[in-house]
C-alpha positions in Angstrom: 142.1 31.7 -190.6 140.6 33.2 -187.4 138.0 35.9 -187.6 137.9 38.5 -185.0 134.5 39.3 -183.3 133.6 42.8 -183.9 130.6 44.2 -182.1 129.3 47.7 -181.4 128.8 46.9 -177.7 131.1 47.9 -174.8 132.6 44.4 -174.7 134.6 44.7 -177.9 137.9 44.8 -176.0 136.9 41.7 -174.0 136.2 39.8 -177.3 139.6 40.7 -178.8 141.7 40.0 -175.7 141.4 36.2 -175.7 140.8 33.1 -177.8 137.7 32.4 -179.8 136.0 29.2 -180.6 133.8 28.3 -183.5 131.4 25.4 -184.1 133.7 23.1 -186.1 130.9 21.1 -187.8 129.2 24.1 -189.2 130.8 23.7 -192.7 129.6 20.1 -192.7 126.1 21.2 -191.7 126.2 23.8 -194.5 127.2 21.1 -197.0 124.5 18.8 -195.6 121.8 21.5 -196.2 123.2 22.2 -199.7 123.1 18.6 -200.7 119.6 18.1 -199.5 118.5 21.2 -201.4 120.3 20.1 -204.6 119.0 16.6 -204.3 115.4 17.8 -203.8 115.7 20.2 -206.8 117.1 17.4 -208.9 114.3 15.0 -207.9 111.7 17.6 -208.6 113.1 18.4 -212.0 113.5 14.7 -213.0 109.9 13.8 -212.0 108.5 16.9 -213.7 110.6 16.2 -216.9 109.4 12.5 -216.8 105.8 13.6 -216.8 106.6 16.1 -219.7 105.4 19.1 -217.8 108.7 20.8 -217.2 108.8 24.4 -218.2 110.9 27.5 -217.4 108.2 28.8 -215.0 108.0 25.4 -213.2 111.7 25.1 -213.1 112.0 28.5 -211.3 109.2 27.5 -208.9 111.1 24.2 -208.1 114.4 26.2 -207.6 112.6 28.6 -205.2 111.2 25.6 -203.3 114.7 24.0 -203.0 116.2 27.4 -201.9 113.5 27.6 -199.2 114.5 24.1 -198.0 118.2 25.2 -197.9 117.3 28.2 -195.9 115.3 26.1 -193.4 118.1 23.6 -193.0 120.9 26.2 -192.8 122.3 26.1 -189.3 123.4 29.3 -187.4 127.2 29.6 -186.8 128.1 29.7 -183.2 131.2 31.6 -182.0 132.3 32.2 -178.5 135.1 34.1 -176.7 135.9 35.2 -173.1 132.6 36.6 -171.8 130.5 36.3 -174.9 128.7 33.9 -177.2 127.2 34.7 -180.6 125.1 33.0 -183.2 125.1 34.2 -186.7 122.1 33.2 -188.9 121.2 34.2 -192.4 119.7 37.5 -191.5 120.9 38.4 -188.0 123.5 37.9 -185.4 122.5 37.4 -181.8 125.0 38.0 -179.0 124.9 37.4 -175.3 127.3 38.2 -172.5 128.1 35.0 -170.8 129.6 36.8 -167.8 126.3 38.7 -167.3 123.8 35.9 -167.7 120.5 36.2 -165.9 118.9 33.0 -167.1 119.6 29.8 -168.9 116.6 27.8 -170.0 116.6 24.3 -171.4 113.5 23.6 -173.5 112.8 20.0 -174.3 110.8 18.8 -177.2 111.3 17.8 -180.7 114.1 20.4 -181.2 115.9 20.9 -177.9 117.0 24.5 -177.3 119.1 26.2 -174.7 118.1 29.9 -174.3 120.7 32.2 -172.8 119.6 35.7 -171.7 121.9 38.3 -170.3 121.4 41.5 -168.2 121.9 43.7 -171.3 118.8 42.2 -173.1 120.8 39.8 -175.2 119.0 36.6 -176.0 120.5 33.6 -177.8 118.7 30.4 -178.5 121.0 27.5 -179.6 121.0 23.8 -180.1 122.7 22.2 -177.0 124.4 19.6 -179.3 126.6 22.4 -180.7 128.1 22.8 -177.2 128.3 19.0 -176.6 130.1 18.5 -179.9 132.4 21.5 -179.3 134.1 21.4 -175.9 135.9 24.7 -176.5 132.6 26.5 -177.0 131.3 24.8 -173.8 134.4 25.8 -171.8 133.9 29.5 -172.8 130.3 29.4 -171.9 130.9 27.6 -168.6 133.6 30.1 -167.6 131.3 33.0 -168.3 128.4 31.3 -166.4 130.7 30.9 -163.4 131.4 34.6 -163.4 127.7 35.3 -163.6 127.1 33.0 -160.6 129.9 34.7 -158.6 128.4 38.1 -159.4 124.9 36.9 -158.5 123.3 37.8 -161.8 122.5 34.2 -162.8 119.0 33.9 -161.3 117.9 30.6 -162.9 119.7 28.1 -165.0 122.2 26.3 -162.9 120.2 23.0 -163.3 120.3 23.4 -167.1 124.0 24.2 -167.0 124.7 21.1 -164.8 122.6 19.0 -167.2 124.6 20.3 -170.1 127.9 19.8 -168.2 127.1 16.1 -167.7 126.3 15.7 -171.3 129.6 17.3 -172.4 131.5 15.3 -169.9 129.9 12.1 -171.0 130.6 12.7 -174.6 134.2 13.7 -173.9 134.7 10.5 -172.0 133.2 8.4 -174.8 135.5 10.3 -177.3 138.5 9.4 -175.1 137.5 5.8 -174.9 136.9 5.6 -178.7 140.3 7.2 -179.4 142.0 4.7 -177.1 140.2 1.7 -178.4 138.5 1.0 -175.1 135.0 1.4 -176.3 132.7 -1.7 -176.2 
């Protein structure tokens, strides 16, 4: 079932006119976060029960701690369409116009982030692996970034986009080789 992107911005009609792409491994990441939280809660309850100190108050505390772990591990859901990209987290949705980008910044470190900023003030940080793992999302972002370059609004970020493009191309080539049985 496809969900339509509804926004209060002026680009609502753009979002409805074309195809949308979603991060297809989001459900798996959600299950991963849930499994870790349930496993953590189970471990805490078993250890506490083994020591004979388990009580209702302590169980509630352990459940709150497991819920906190789940919320930390919960990934944002990334959705894109012609001219826009959005990430929906637990409490807020961030949107950016990809056809009006002014900067794309790649921040390296322990957790790599790609930060997209548009001329309307939209700011979306996202994990570049989401785009590498979802070529449809990457294609929609790249098409919007090309429009931004043609309009002259993309002031900085072409290096980051080329770097991401080479990662997506490399992963796509590896997937083709794996599917054809030619991987070594």
